[in-house]
VOTIDREN-67371 format. One record per residue (C-alpha): residue number from 1; residue in one letter; x, y, z. Coordinates in steps of 0.25 Angstrom, whole numbers. Example, Ala and Ser with C-alpha at 12.3 -4.5 7.8 and 13.67 -1.06 7.14 Angstrom:
VOTIDREN-67371
(1 "A" (49 -18 31)) (2 "S" (55 -4 29)) 
***
This chain:
VOTIDREN-67371
(1 "M" (35 76 -25)) (2 "R" (22 69 -23)) (3 "E" (21 55 -20)) (4 "Q" (14 46 -32)) (5 "K" (1 40 -29)) (6 "I" (-1 26 -37)) (7 "K" (-16 24 -40)) (8 "Q" (-20 11 -36)) (9 "D" (-25 6 -51)) (10 "I" (-18 -8 -50)) (11 "C" (-24 -11 -35)) (12 "I" (-13 -9 -29)) (13 "G" (-21 -6 -15)) (14 "A" (-27 -21 -16)) (15 "N" (-13 -26 -19)) (16 "I" (-9 -20 -6)) (17 "R" (-22 -26 2)) (18 "E" (-19 -38 -3)) (19 "I" (-3 -40 -1)) (20 "R" (-5 -33 14)) (21 "R" (-17 -45 18)) (22 "R" (-8 -56 12)) (23 "Q" (2 -51 21)) (24 "G" (-8 -50 34)) (25 "L" (-6 -35 36)) (26 "K" (-17 -26 39)) (27 "Q" (-17 -13 34)) (28 "T" (-14 -5 46)) (29 "E" (-1 -14 47)) (30 "L" (4 -10 32)) (31 "A" (0 4 35)) (32 "G" (9 3 49)) (33 "L" (20 -3 40)) (34 "L" (21 8 29)) (35 "Q" (20 18 40)) (36 "L" (32 13 46)) (37 "E" (38 16 32)) (38 "G" (35 29 33)) (39 "I" (22 28 23)) (40 "P" (11 36 28)) (41 "M" (-2 25 29)) (42 "T" (-12 24 36)) (43 "R" (-21 12 35)) (44 "E" (-33 20 29)) (45 "A" (-23 24 19)) (46 "L" (-20 9 16)) (47 "V" (-35 5 15)) (48 "K" (-34 16 5)) (49 "I" (-25 11 -3)) (50 "E" (-28 -3 -3)) (51 "R" (-44 1 -7)) (52 "G" (-37 8 -19)) (53 "A" (-42 22 -13)) (54 "Q" (-29 31 -12)) (55 "H" (-15 29 -22)) (56 "I" (-6 25 -15)) (57 "Q" (9 33 -15)) (58 "A" (20 26 -20)) (59 "S" (27 27 -8)) (60 "Q" (15 19 -1)) (61 "L" (15 7 -13)) (62 "R" (31 5 -9)) (63 "A" (29 4 6)) (64 "I" (18 -4 6)) (65 "K" (25 -14 -5)) (66 "N" (37 -13 8)) (67 "A" (27 -17 20)) (68 "L" (21 -27 10)) (69 "N" (34 -31 4)) (70 "V" (29 -33 -10)) (71 "S" (33 -31 -23)) (72 "Y" (27 -18 -31)) (73 "D" (21 -28 -41)) (74 "E" (13 -34 -30)) (75 "L" (6 -20 -26)) (76 "L" (4 -17 -41)) (77 "E" (0 -30 -46)) (78 "P" (-17 -28 -52)) 
***
């Protein structure tokens, strides 16, 4: 079964970038945290997600939520 991808029409990427910056994390640091959780993520892939150029997978969204210690609401708010 293929993992569902979430179309970024609600600013998920921009919210991730804003929260990450607020917490003082660099893209490479967040990507590293995701890799430690078993989510294959490069800095380049994170850049594309933050820009809305790449769909985010459900597992990536869950891992980012956990790494940033935020709620889904914070990531999904318009």
